[in-house]
N, C-alpha and C positions, 0 to 999 in steps of 0.2 A: 523869366523867359530865357535869360542867358543860360541858366542851369539846364533847362530842357533842351535848348539848342545844342549845348555842349554834350549832353548825354546821348542825344540822337546821332550827332556827328561822330562821337567817340565809338559808338556801337558799330559804325560803318566805316571806320578808318583802319588802315593797315597797322598791324602790331609788329614791332620789331623785337624779336626775342631769340637770341641764340645763347650766348653765355651771360648776358646781362638780364636784369629784370625787364619785363615787357614794357614797351613805351609806344606812345602814339606819335606818328610823324606829323608835325605841324603843317607841312605842305599838303599832306593827304587830308587833314582836317579842313584846310581851306578849299580843296577841290570838292570835298563832300558837301560843304556848306554852299558852294557856288551853285550846285544843282538844285538845292531846295529854296534858295532865296526868292525866286519869282513867286512861287506858291506862298511863301511866308509873307511877302509883301501884299499879295492879293488878300490873304486871310486878315492881315492887320488892317488893311483898308476897309474891308467889310465890317470888321468888329468895331473899329474906331470912328468911322465916318459919322455915325449918329451923334457922337460926343464932341465933334469938332465943328468949326465954322465952315461955311460953304466954300470958302476959298482955301481951305487947308490943303497941304500937299497930298495927304492920304486920300482926299476926295477928288483931287483934280489931276495930279501928275504921277501918282504912284503906279498906275497901270502902265504908263509909258515906260517908266523905269523898269518894271518887272518884265515887260516885253523886250526891252533892250538887253537886259541881263540874260533872258532866256535865249535870245538870238545869238549873243556873244558866246554863251556857254555851249550852245548847240544841244544835241540830244544827250550828251553826257556819257556816251558809250565808252569812250577811252578812259574817262575818269573812273567810271564804275568798274570797268575791267581792272584798272590798276588797284582800286580799293579792294576788290574781291580777291585779287591775286595776293595782296599783301596781308590779308587776314589770316592769322594763325589758326589752323584747324578748319578752315573753310575751303573746300575744294568744289568749285563750280563744275558740274558735269560738262564735258567737252561739247555735248550737243546743245547746251544752253549758251547762247551768245550774250555778251554784255548789254547789247542794245535791247534785248528782251527784258532784262532785269532793271534797267535804268528807270523806267516809269514807275515800277513797283517800289523801288528804293526811294525815289523822290516823293511819291505819295505817302509812304510810311513816315518819312521824316516830317513832311509838311503836316500830316495829321497829328502827330505828337506835338509839334510846335503850335498848331492851331488850337489845341486844347488849352495850352498855356496863354495864348493870345486872348482867348475868350475871357480870361480873368483880368485883363487890363482895365484900369479905371480911367476916368477922364484926364487926370493929371499925367498918368503914364502915356496915354495916347497923345497928348499934346507934346510931351517930351520926345516921343518917337517921331512924331510929325516934324518937329524942328530938326532933329538929327538927320532924317531922311532928306529933307529939303536941302540941308547943308551939304550932304555928300552926293546929291544927284549929279552935279556936273563932273564928278570924278570919273575916270575910266573904270570900266567894269571890274577889271582885275584889282584895282585899288580898293574898290568898294568891298569886294569879297574878302580881300586880305585884311581890311580894317575890321570887318565883322568877325572873321576868324581870329584875328589878334585879340579882340575884346573877349571872345570866348575863351581863348587860351589864358588870358590874364585872369578871368573869372574862374577858370577851371583849376588854377593852382590851388584853390581852396577846396576843390572837390575831392572827396575821399576816393582813393583808388585810381586817380588819373596821374599818369606818369608820362610827361611829354619827352620825346627824344630830344637830345641836345641839337641845337641848330648847327647845320654844317655849311 
């Protein structure tokens, strides 16, 4: 799942490339992930609920976490606009506003991740359930930064991923 999340986020993050090799901005990766997390949580709950106990986080509290993150993130227009402006070779027509693209972007990322979530087994669902229950009390920004950080760490092994140095 981490590889798919990473691939989806990398596909939608700004690329920095002037005189150096192209790289992905870790802050942009975090912003892109923030937009998809509510849908990802809802997909995970739907897929894992039948494999977990009745009092599991994914069956009882994940919808509230997804709603909180969605509220805190808002419609994502600013983040999507920044992501699109940062993509090398992508010029959004001036007539297309970022708020029009945000739902499409989020749906595409969530759909790709949903395919991977559908492959989770009972053990993976139980681990995901424990992880989400543990991070639920954290502020939204911390949750999304943690998830993006895990993706970045996992992505260091991904062929073709070059993260920009932290500034």
